[in-house]
Z-matrix of the N, CA and C atoms (Angstrom, degrees):
N
C 1 1.449
C 2 1.531 1 111.00
N 3 1.325 2 117.23 1 -49.55
C 4 1.467 3 120.64 2 -178.36
C 5 1.528 4 111.11 3 -63.37
N 6 1.315 5 117.43 4 -36.09
C 7 1.470 6 121.43 5 179.47
C 8 1.531 7 109.99 6 -64.56
N 9 1.317 8 116.70 7 -44.46
C 10 1.461 9 121.44 8 179.07
C 11 1.528 10 110.30 9 -65.12
N 12 1.322 11 115.67 10 -42.41
C 13 1.461 12 120.69 11 179.32
C 14 1.521 13 110.37 12 -62.38
N 15 1.323 14 117.46 13 -42.18
C 16 1.466 15 121.23 14 178.80
C 17 1.519 16 110.54 15 -60.28
N 18 1.329 17 116.64 16 -43.86
C 19 1.463 18 118.95 17 -179.10
C 20 1.532 19 110.84 18 -66.14
N 21 1.318 20 117.32 19 -35.37
C 22 1.466 21 120.34 20 177.32
C 23 1.527 22 111.07 21 -67.79
N 24 1.326 23 116.84 22 -44.11
C 25 1.463 24 120.65 23 -177.51
C 26 1.518 25 112.46 24 -71.04
N 27 1.313 26 117.37 25 -29.05
C 28 1.463 27 120.85 26 -178.96
C 29 1.527 28 112.86 27 -81.71
N 30 1.321 29 116.87 28 -16.88
C 31 1.466 30 121.00 29 -176.76
C 32 1.527 31 110.79 30 -89.75
N 33 1.326 32 116.19 31 151.12
C 34 1.458 33 119.57 32 174.04
C 35 1.518 34 109.74 33 -61.90
N 36 1.265 35 124.42 34 146.34
C 37 1.472 36 126.24 35 -0.38
C 38 1.520 37 113.39 36 -89.81
N 39 1.313 38 119.64 37 -1.78
C 40 1.464 39 122.34 38 -174.68
C 41 1.514 40 113.33 39 -60.75
N 42 1.318 41 117.96 40 -38.81
C 43 1.461 42 118.80 41 -177.48
C 44 1.519 43 111.30 42 -65.86
N 45 1.325 44 116.69 43 -17.93
C 46 1.458 45 120.78 44 178.77
C 47 1.521 46 112.52 45 -85.27
N 48 1.327 47 116.76 46 -16.91
C 49 1.454 48 120.14 47 179.74
C 50 1.513 49 110.20 48 -71.87
N 51 1.297 50 115.55 49 146.73
C 52 1.453 51 119.39 50 -179.29
C 53 1.527 52 112.33 51 -81.87
N 54 1.349 53 117.11 52 -36.61
C 55 1.457 54 120.07 53 -175.03
C 56 1.526 55 111.59 54 -141.02
N 57 1.331 56 115.35 55 142.35
C 58 1.458 57 121.76 56 179.92
C 59 1.523 58 108.22 57 -137.56
N 60 1.335 59 117.25 58 134.22
C 61 1.459 60 122.35 59 173.46
C 62 1.519 61 108.40 60 -105.87
N 63 1.321 62 115.93 61 133.90
C 64 1.462 63 121.93 62 176.62
C 65 1.521 64 107.25 63 -123.38
N 66 1.302 65 117.19 64 125.69
C 67 1.461 66 121.47 65 179.59
C 68 1.520 67 109.29 66 -99.85
N 69 1.323 68 115.71 67 137.54
C 70 1.457 69 121.06 68 -179.94
C 71 1.518 70 110.85 69 -118.76
N 72 1.305 71 114.27 70 167.22
C 73 1.452 72 120.93 71 -177.13
C 74 1.528 73 112.46 72 -87.21
N 75 1.335 74 117.35 73 -34.33
C 76 1.458 75 120.32 74 -176.46
C 77 1.528 76 110.80 75 -126.79
N 78 1.334 77 115.46 76 153.72
C 79 1.467 78 121.11 77 178.16
C 80 1.522 79 110.52 78 -61.67
N 81 1.298 80 115.39 79 -44.42
C 82 1.464 81 121.01 80 -179.04
C 83 1.535 82 111.23 81 -63.60
N 84 1.325 83 116.66 82 -42.28
C 85 1.457 84 121.01 83 178.76
C 86 1.517 85 112.48 84 -65.00
N 87 1.329 86 116.45 85 -38.69
C 88 1.463 87 120.99 86 178.72
C 89 1.523 88 110.26 87 -64.58
N 90 1.320 89 116.51 88 -44.23
C 91 1.460 90 121.02 89 179.65
C 92 1.527 91 111.29 90 -64.03
N 93 1.316 92 115.89 91 -43.94
C 94 1.465 93 120.64 92 -179.81
C 95 1.534 94 111.02 93 -63.62
N 96 1.329 95 116.30 94 -43.52
C 97 1.461 96 120.10 95 179.70
C 98 1.524 97 111.02 96 -62.91
N 99 1.330 98 117.56 97 -42.32
C 100 1.467 99 120.70 98 178.67
C 101 1.528 100 110.43 99 -61.42
N 102 1.319 101 117.43 100 -41.32
C 103 1.466 102 121.21 101 178.40
C 104 1.527 103 111.18 102 -63.95
N 105 1.318 104 116.81 103 -44.73
C 106 1.464 105 120.97 104 179.97
C 107 1.528 106 110.61 105 -62.65
N 108 1.322 107 116.78 106 -43.98
C 109 1.466 108 120.12 107 179.72
C 110 1.524 109 111.08 108 -63.58
N 111 1.332 110 117.77 109 -38.91
C 112 1.474 111 121.09 110 176.58
C 113 1.519 112 110.29 111 -62.75
N 114 1.316 113 116.91 112 -43.45
C 115 1.462 114 121.26 113 179.71
C 116 1.527 115 111.60 114 -62.34
N 117 1.323 116 116.59 115 -27.81
C 118 1.468 117 121.17 116 -178.14
C 119 1.531 118 112.74 117 -96.09
N 120 1.320 119 116.32 118 13.64
C 121 1.457 120 120.02 119 171.62
C 122 1.513 121 117.02 120 96.02
N 123 1.317 122 118.22 121 5.54
C 124 1.460 123 120.79 122 177.72
C 125 1.519 124 109.36 123 -94.53
N 126 1.320 125 116.74 124 143.93
C 127 1.460 126 120.82 125 175.76
C 128 1.529 127 107.09 126 -86.30
N 129 1.331 128 116.14 127 100.56
C 130 1.462 129 119.41 128 -175.83
C 131 1.521 130 111.64 129 -129.41
N 132 1.297 131 115.61 130 153.92
C 133 1.463 132 124.80 131 177.22
C 134 1.519 133 107.89 132 -135.03
N 135 1.314 134 115.54 133 160.25
C 136 1.464 135 119.80 134 176.79
C 137 1.525 136 110.20 135 -122.32
N 138 1.314 137 115.59 136 149.88
C 139 1.464 138 122.62 137 173.70
C 140 1.519 139 106.35 138 -134.44
N 141 1.318 140 115.82 139 125.26
C 142 1.466 141 120.91 140 177.35
C 143 1.519 142 109.52 141 -158.00
N 144 1.304 143 116.84 142 172.81
C 145 1.460 144 123.26 143 -174.41
C 146 1.510 145 115.66 144 -64.84
N 147 1.320 146 119.27 145 -21.81
C 148 1.469 147 120.46 146 179.73
C 149 1.528 148 112.61 147 -84.81
N 150 1.317 149 117.66 148 -9.15
C 151 1.469 150 120.74 149 176.08
C 152 1.521 151 108.30 150 -81.45
N 153 1.320 152 116.14 151 141.88
C 154 1.465 153 117.67 152 176.73
C 155 1.529 154 109.52 153 -72.95
N 156 1.318 155 116.04 154 168.21
C 157 1.464 156 121.03 155 -174.63
C 158 1.524 157 111.95 156 -59.90
N 159 1.321 158 117.45 157 -41.43
C 160 1.466 159 119.37 158 -179.64
C 161 1.536 160 111.08 159 -65.74
N 162 1.331 161 117.35 160 -34.46
C 163 1.461 162 121.14 161 176.55
C 164 1.516 163 112.06 162 -66.68
N 165 1.333 164 116.08 163 -40.78
C 166 1.472 165 119.68 164 177.32
C 167 1.517 166 111.03 165 -65.62
N 168 1.335 167 116.22 166 -42.16
C 169 1.467 168 119.84 167 179.61
C 170 1.527 169 111.07 168 -65.26
N 171 1.319 170 116.61 169 -38.24
C 172 1.467 171 120.88 170 177.97
C 173 1.523 172 110.28 171 -62.16
N 174 1.334 173 116.88 172 -45.04
C 175 1.467 174 120.99 173 179.33
C 176 1.520 175 111.07 174 -62.15
N 177 1.334 176 116.96 175 -44.25
C 178 1.467 177 120.60 176 178.43
C 179 1.520 178 111.57 177 -63.06
N 180 1.321 179 116.67 178 -41.12
C 181 1.462 180 120.74 179 179.55
C 182 1.527 181 110.46 180 -62.50
N 183 1.327 182 116.96 181 -45.87
C 184 1.466 183 120.51 182 178.44
C 185 1.523 184 111.17 183 -61.08
N 186 1.322 185 117.24 184 -39.24
C 187 1.467 186 121.54 185 178.85
C 188 1.527 187 110.34 186 -66.15
N 189 1.321 188 117.15 187 -46.03
C 190 1.467 189 121.19 188 -179.75
C 191 1.526 190 111.87 189 -62.52
N 192 1.344 191 116.24 190 -37.04
C 193 1.460 192 120.75 191 -178.80
C 194 1.527 193 112.85 192 -80.74
N 195 1.312 194 117.41 193 -5.78
C 196 1.457 195 120.83 194 179.82
C 197 1.520 196 113.59 195 83.19
N 198 1.328 197 117.66 196 8.61
C 199 1.461 198 121.30 197 178.33
C 200 1.519 199 111.55 198 -82.72
N 201 1.302 200 115.69 199 -15.59
C 202 1.472 201 122.44 200 171.49
C 203 1.520 202 105.69 201 -127.90
N 204 1.319 203 117.10 202 129.60
C 205 1.461 204 120.57 203 -177.06
C 206 1.521 205 112.59 204 -101.14
N 207 1.311 206 115.80 205 -21.64
C 208 1.469 207 119.37 206 -177.37
C 209 1.506 208 108.66 207 -125.36
């Protein structure tokens, strides 16, 4: 899944987009996907119910400022 997603995000026109939201089914899956995308060179953050409020706010702030694109 992550390999396919990487190829989609790296290809035009997606690589030209500034921000992308990806919704996941599980908290664990969302966290794992964000880690994999970071390892592959994408600026990504995760938001899910197991993150504390300050962690969620930090992720949203980074996304709004363009420091996280996914």
